[in-house]
C-alpha positions as CSV (number, residue, x, y, z in Angstrom):
1,X,71.1,379.2,74.3
2,X,74.1,381.2,75.5
3,X,77.2,379.2,76.1
4,X,78.8,379.8,79.5
5,X,82.5,379.1,79.5
6,X,84.2,377.5,82.5
7,X,86.4,380.6,83.1
8,X,83.3,382.8,83.2
9,X,81.5,380.4,85.6
10,X,84.5,380.2,87.9
11,X,84.8,384.0,88.0
12,X,81.1,384.5,88.7
13,X,81.1,381.9,91.5
14,X,84.3,383.2,92.9
15,X,82.9,386.7,93.1
16,X,79.7,385.6,94.9
17,X,81.1,383.0,97.2
18,X,84.3,384.9,98.3
19,X,82.8,385.0,101.8
20,X,83.7,381.3,102.1
21,X,87.3,382.2,101.9
22,X,87.2,385.5,103.8
23,X,85.0,384.5,106.7
24,X,85.4,380.7,106.9
25,X,89.0,380.1,105.7
26,X,88.0,377.7,102.9
27,X,90.4,377.0,100.1
28,X,89.2,377.8,96.6
29,X,87.7,378.5,94.3
30,X,89.0,375.6,92.3
31,X,87.4,375.1,88.9
32,X,86.9,371.8,87.2
33,X,85.1,370.5,84.1
34,X,85.4,366.8,84.6
35,X,81.8,365.8,84.3
36,X,80.3,369.3,84.3
37,X,81.5,372.8,85.1
38,X,82.1,373.0,88.8
39,X,83.7,375.2,91.4
40,X,84.9,373.7,94.8
41,X,85.7,375.1,98.2
42,X,87.3,373.1,100.9
43,X,88.2,373.2,104.6
44,X,88.7,370.4,107.1
45,X,85.5,368.5,107.4
46,X,83.5,370.7,104.9
47,X,83.3,370.7,101.1
48,X,81.1,373.0,99.0
49,X,80.5,372.4,95.3
50,X,78.8,374.7,92.9
51,X,77.8,373.1,89.7
52,X,76.5,374.3,86.3
53,X,74.4,371.3,85.3
54,X,72.8,370.8,81.9
55,X,70.8,367.9,83.1
56,X,69.0,365.4,80.9
57,X,65.7,365.7,82.7
58,X,65.1,369.4,82.1
59,X,65.7,371.9,79.3
60,X,68.4,374.5,79.9
61,X,71.0,374.7,82.6
62,X,70.7,374.8,86.3
63,X,72.8,375.8,89.3
64,X,73.3,373.2,91.9
65,X,75.1,373.8,95.2
66,X,76.0,370.8,97.4
67,X,77.6,370.5,100.8
68,X,79.5,367.6,102.3
69,X,80.1,367.5,106.0
70,X,82.6,364.8,106.8
71,X,81.8,364.5,110.5
72,X,78.1,364.0,109.7
73,X,78.8,361.6,106.8
74,X,76.7,363.6,104.5
75,X,77.6,363.1,100.9
76,X,76.5,365.8,98.5
77,X,73.5,367.1,100.4
78,X,71.8,369.7,98.2
79,X,71.6,373.3,99.5
80,X,67.8,373.5,99.1
81,X,67.4,370.5,101.3
82,X,69.7,371.9,103.9
83,X,67.9,375.2,103.9
84,X,64.6,373.6,104.4
85,X,65.9,371.1,107.1
86,X,67.3,374.1,109.0
87,X,63.9,375.8,109.0
88,X,65.1,378.7,107.0
89,X,62.7,378.5,104.0
90,X,61.0,375.9,101.7
91,X,63.5,374.3,99.3
92,X,61.6,375.5,96.2
93,X,62.6,379.1,97.0
94,X,66.3,378.5,96.2
95,X,67.2,379.8,92.7
96,X,68.4,377.3,90.2
97,X,67.9,378.7,86.7
98,X,71.0,379.2,84.5
99,X,69.7,379.2,80.9
100,X,71.3,382.6,80.3
101,X,74.3,384.4,81.9
102,X,71.9,386.8,83.7
103,X,69.8,383.9,85.0
104,X,73.0,382.2,86.2
105,X,74.2,385.3,88.0
106,X,70.8,385.7,89.7
107,X,70.8,382.1,90.8
108,X,74.4,382.3,92.1
109,X,73.5,385.4,94.1
110,X,70.5,383.6,95.6
111,X,72.5,380.5,96.4
112,X,75.3,382.5,98.0
113,X,72.8,384.3,100.2
114,X,71.3,381.1,101.4
115,X,74.7,379.4,101.9
116,X,75.9,382.5,103.9
117,X,72.9,382.1,106.2
118,X,73.5,378.4,106.6
119,X,77.3,378.5,107.2
120,X,77.1,379.2,111.0
121,X,75.2,376.0,111.3
122,X,77.5,374.1,109.0
123,X,80.6,375.0,111.0
124,X,78.9,374.9,114.4
125,X,77.8,372.1,116.7
126,X,74.3,372.0,115.2
127,X,75.6,370.5,112.0
128,X,75.0,366.9,113.2
129,X,71.4,367.7,114.0
130,X,71.0,369.2,110.5
131,X,72.6,366.2,109.0
132,X,70.2,363.9,110.7
133,X,67.2,365.9,109.4
134,X,68.7,366.0,105.9
135,X,69.6,362.3,105.8
136,X,65.9,361.3,106.0
137,X,65.0,363.1,102.7
138,X,62.5,363.3,101.5
139,X,61.2,364.8,104.7
140,X,57.7,365.8,105.4
141,X,57.2,369.5,105.9
142,X,55.2,370.1,109.1
143,X,51.9,371.8,108.5
144,X,51.9,375.6,109.1
145,X,55.8,375.6,109.2
146,X,57.3,378.9,110.5
147,X,60.2,379.8,108.3
148,X,63.0,382.0,109.5
149,X,63.5,383.8,106.1
150,X,60.5,383.0,103.9
């Protein structure tokens, strides 16, 4: 398995998530390797974390993006759950594989795309409704759901 260094991970995330800084005035990227490789972005009331997890439950590494919205008291809501709660697409469509550098890059591209679609909701007045839907996870998907992007 390829080893992905923190500096490489921070650079890859920074390249793909630059829209958070440019369009939404977030501070970052800030890299950290406390528990696992991570890159953080912050602005008042909003925190985005991008993690490279080599979880114990699965072989290989995975990308995890989480969002915290202070006003809604969400703590570390996963991006796939937010995407599904917003009605954009089923959670399983969000990329997560990072067993190689190429797989990590592909998953980061995918996560950045979904987060960019979700950001207007996260910084808008609809964020509290989204938080309520997400807080009840696991939520039941309505039959014949109509997805905005799927």
